[in-house]
C-alpha positions as CSV (number, residue, x, y, z in Angstrom):
1,M,-185.3,209.7,-52.5
2,D,-187.9,207.4,-54.1
3,H,-190.6,209.9,-53.2
4,R,-194.0,209.9,-55.3
5,I,-194.5,213.5,-56.7
6,L,-197.7,214.4,-58.2
7,I,-197.3,216.6,-60.9
8,A,-200.2,218.6,-62.0
9,E,-199.3,221.0,-64.7
10,D,-201.4,221.5,-68.1
11,E,-198.3,222.4,-70.4
12,P,-196.9,219.4,-71.3
13,K,-193.3,220.8,-72.3
14,L,-193.0,222.0,-68.5
15,R,-195.0,219.0,-67.2
16,S,-192.2,216.6,-69.2
17,I,-189.2,218.8,-67.7
18,L,-190.6,218.6,-64.1
19,C,-190.8,214.9,-64.6
20,D,-187.6,214.1,-66.0
21,F,-185.5,216.7,-62.9
22,F,-187.4,214.7,-60.2
23,E,-186.8,211.5,-61.8
24,S,-183.2,212.0,-62.1
25,R,-183.0,212.8,-58.2
26,G,-184.2,209.4,-57.6
27,D,-188.2,210.4,-57.3
28,I,-191.2,208.5,-59.2
29,P,-193.0,211.5,-60.8
30,V,-196.8,210.7,-61.6
31,P,-198.1,213.2,-64.2
32,A,-201.5,215.0,-64.7
33,A,-202.3,216.9,-67.7
34,N,-205.6,218.6,-66.5
35,G,-206.9,219.3,-62.4
36,L,-209.3,216.5,-63.0
37,E,-206.9,213.8,-63.8
38,A,-204.7,214.8,-61.0
39,L,-207.8,214.7,-58.1
40,E,-208.6,211.0,-59.8
41,K,-204.7,210.1,-59.3
42,A,-204.8,211.5,-55.8
43,E,-207.8,209.4,-54.9
44,G,-206.6,206.2,-56.2
45,E,-202.8,206.3,-54.8
46,D,-201.1,208.1,-52.1
47,F,-198.2,210.5,-52.9
48,D,-195.5,211.9,-50.4
49,G,-195.8,215.5,-52.0
50,V,-198.2,217.4,-54.9
51,L,-196.9,220.1,-57.2
52,L,-199.8,221.9,-58.4
53,D,-200.3,224.2,-61.3
54,I,-203.6,226.8,-60.5
55,M,-204.6,227.9,-64.1
56,M,-205.4,224.2,-65.0
57,P,-208.5,223.0,-67.1
58,E,-211.5,221.1,-65.8
59,L,-210.6,222.1,-62.6
60,D,-208.3,224.6,-61.2
61,G,-205.5,224.0,-58.9
62,F,-207.5,225.7,-55.9
63,S,-210.3,223.1,-56.1
64,V,-208.0,220.1,-56.3
65,C,-206.2,221.1,-53.4
66,R,-209.3,221.7,-51.4
67,A,-210.6,218.5,-52.5
68,L,-207.1,217.1,-51.5
69,R,-207.1,218.7,-48.0
70,K,-210.4,216.9,-47.2
71,K,-208.8,213.8,-46.9
72,S,-204.6,214.2,-46.9
73,D,-202.1,216.2,-45.1
74,V,-199.6,215.7,-48.3
75,P,-197.3,218.4,-48.6
76,I,-198.9,220.5,-51.2
77,V,-196.8,223.3,-53.9
78,F,-198.3,225.5,-56.1
79,L,-196.5,226.3,-59.0
80,T,-198.3,229.4,-60.7
81,A,-197.6,232.6,-63.1
82,L,-200.3,234.5,-60.6
83,S,-198.0,236.7,-58.3
84,D,-201.2,238.6,-57.0
85,E,-201.4,238.7,-52.9
86,D,-204.7,237.6,-53.0
87,D,-204.3,234.2,-54.7
88,K,-201.3,233.4,-52.8
89,L,-203.6,234.2,-49.6
90,L,-206.4,232.0,-50.9
91,G,-203.8,229.1,-51.9
92,Y,-203.0,229.3,-48.2
93,E,-206.3,229.3,-46.7
94,L,-207.1,226.0,-48.9
95,G,-204.0,224.6,-47.0
96,A,-201.1,224.6,-49.5
97,D,-197.7,224.4,-47.9
98,D,-195.8,226.8,-50.2
99,Y,-196.4,229.0,-53.7
100,V,-193.9,229.1,-55.9
101,T,-194.3,231.2,-58.8
102,K,-192.8,231.2,-62.5
103,P,-190.1,231.3,-63.7
104,Y,-188.5,229.4,-61.0
105,T,-185.5,227.4,-60.2
106,M,-185.4,223.3,-60.6
107,T,-183.0,223.2,-57.7
108,V,-185.0,225.6,-55.4
109,L,-188.9,224.0,-56.1
110,Y,-186.7,220.7,-55.6
111,A,-185.2,221.9,-52.1
112,K,-188.6,223.2,-50.7
113,L,-190.8,220.2,-51.7
114,N,-188.1,217.8,-50.3
115,A,-187.7,220.0,-47.1
116,L,-192.0,220.3,-46.6
117,I,-191.7,215.7,-47.1
118,N,-189.1,215.6,-44.6
119,R,-190.8,218.0,-42.3
120,S,-194.1,216.2,-42.5
121,R,-192.2,212.9,-41.3
122,G,-190.4,214.6,-38.5
123,N,-187.0,214.2,-40.7
124,V,-186.1,217.7,-40.9
125,R,-183.1,218.0,-38.9
126,A,-181.2,215.3,-40.4
127,A,-182.4,216.6,-44.3
128,D,-182.8,220.1,-44.1
129,Q,-179.2,220.8,-44.1
130,L,-176.3,219.9,-46.6
131,T,-172.5,220.3,-45.5
132,A,-169.6,220.6,-47.6
133,G,-166.8,221.7,-45.6
134,E,-166.5,225.4,-44.4
135,I,-170.3,225.4,-46.2
136,T,-173.4,224.8,-45.0
137,V,-176.6,225.3,-46.7
138,T,-179.9,225.1,-44.7
139,L,-183.2,224.2,-47.0
140,S,-186.0,225.7,-45.5
141,S,-184.6,229.0,-44.8
142,Q,-182.6,229.0,-47.8
143,R,-179.6,230.4,-45.6
144,V,-176.0,229.6,-46.4
145,T,-172.9,229.9,-44.3
146,V,-169.6,229.5,-44.5
147,E,-167.6,228.8,-41.2
148,G,-170.5,230.0,-39.6
149,K,-170.9,233.2,-41.0
150,E,-174.2,234.2,-42.9
151,V,-173.5,234.5,-47.2
152,I,-176.1,236.5,-48.5
153,L,-176.3,235.1,-52.5
154,T,-178.7,235.9,-55.0
155,P,-181.2,233.0,-56.2
156,K,-179.3,232.2,-58.8
157,E,-176.2,231.8,-57.1
158,Y,-177.8,230.0,-54.2
159,S,-179.4,227.7,-56.8
160,L,-176.0,227.0,-58.2
161,L,-174.4,226.1,-54.8
162,V,-177.7,223.9,-53.5
163,C,-176.9,221.9,-57.1
164,L,-173.1,221.8,-56.7
165,M,-173.8,220.2,-52.9
166,Q,-176.1,217.6,-54.0
167,N,-173.7,216.5,-56.6
168,R,-170.7,217.2,-54.9
169,N,-167.7,215.6,-56.7
170,V,-169.2,215.0,-59.3
171,V,-168.5,217.3,-62.5
172,M,-171.6,219.5,-63.9
173,S,-171.4,220.4,-67.3
174,R,-172.8,224.1,-67.8
175,E,-175.5,222.9,-69.7
176,Q,-176.7,220.2,-67.0
177,L,-176.4,223.7,-64.3
178,L,-178.8,225.8,-67.1
179,V,-181.2,222.7,-66.6
180,K,-181.4,221.6,-63.5
181,C,-180.7,225.6,-61.6
182,W,-182.5,228.1,-64.1
183,G,-184.7,225.6,-65.2
184,Y,-186.7,225.1,-69.2
185,D,-186.9,229.3,-69.7
186,Y,-184.0,230.5,-69.0
187,D,-183.1,232.2,-72.4
188,G,-179.2,232.7,-71.7
189,E,-176.5,230.9,-73.2
190,A,-173.9,228.8,-71.1
191,R,-171.2,230.8,-70.6
192,A,-173.5,233.1,-68.1
193,V,-173.0,230.5,-65.6
194,D,-168.9,231.3,-65.7
195,T,-170.6,234.7,-64.7
196,H,-172.6,233.5,-61.7
197,I,-169.6,231.1,-60.3
198,R,-167.3,233.8,-59.6
199,R,-169.4,235.8,-58.1
200,L,-170.2,232.9,-56.2
201,R,-166.9,232.1,-55.6
202,D,-166.5,236.1,-54.1
203,K,-168.8,235.7,-51.8
204,L,-167.6,232.0,-50.4
205,G,-164.5,233.9,-49.4
206,A,-162.2,231.2,-47.4
207,A,-164.2,228.2,-49.0
208,A,-164.1,229.3,-52.9
209,Y,-161.6,226.9,-53.6
210,R,-164.3,224.3,-53.2
211,V,-165.8,224.9,-56.4
212,R,-163.3,223.8,-58.9
213,T,-163.2,224.4,-62.7
214,V,-162.8,221.5,-64.6
215,I,-161.1,222.4,-68.4
216,K,-163.3,222.2,-71.2
217,T,-166.1,220.6,-69.4
218,G,-167.8,222.4,-66.2
219,Y,-167.5,222.6,-62.8
220,K,-167.6,220.6,-59.1
221,L,-168.0,220.9,-55.7
222,E,-165.4,218.9,-54.2
223,V,-165.5,217.6,-50.4
């Protein structure tokens, strides 16, 4: 995608994981360890999207968002452990485009930001849908259909499907799916992927055959 993404997160491990993930998708992540550093980098260069932790030293995410909105319409997504409705309302009032509460899955976070970036560029129709045969995923609404009929998935099932569709015909190991879909804080075992894949296939019905098992390796979505 080659998007420049400002990633402001004060926790070093999470910041590194976020940067690695976006880089693996072809984007250019620019890390910032605190709010002041984030604002300085935003003033010195242009970004296609911004991920902002709220509870940061030097300058919190709300303050950074307020300052950015004085000069830019860049898509901004808050990353936070705060789930209070008043905090979310404040974020939206300051001009944030979305609000993702920890723990979150990397693929959903990526899809949200990517949809916002494409919407801001007027490319939403082309970039907002993933299609694989009978399966269609609309990223902005997280809507999944099979042969035109809506399928209701859990967040983990949805993340797995999006990850497989974004890497169609590529074999993904269980460990890769855990990192890309569950994120850094998932404390289960790799075999938990098997359970969610089984449930995903059940819900995909006639399209279940597209999710193929690769013996001793992992899974792929075949098109």
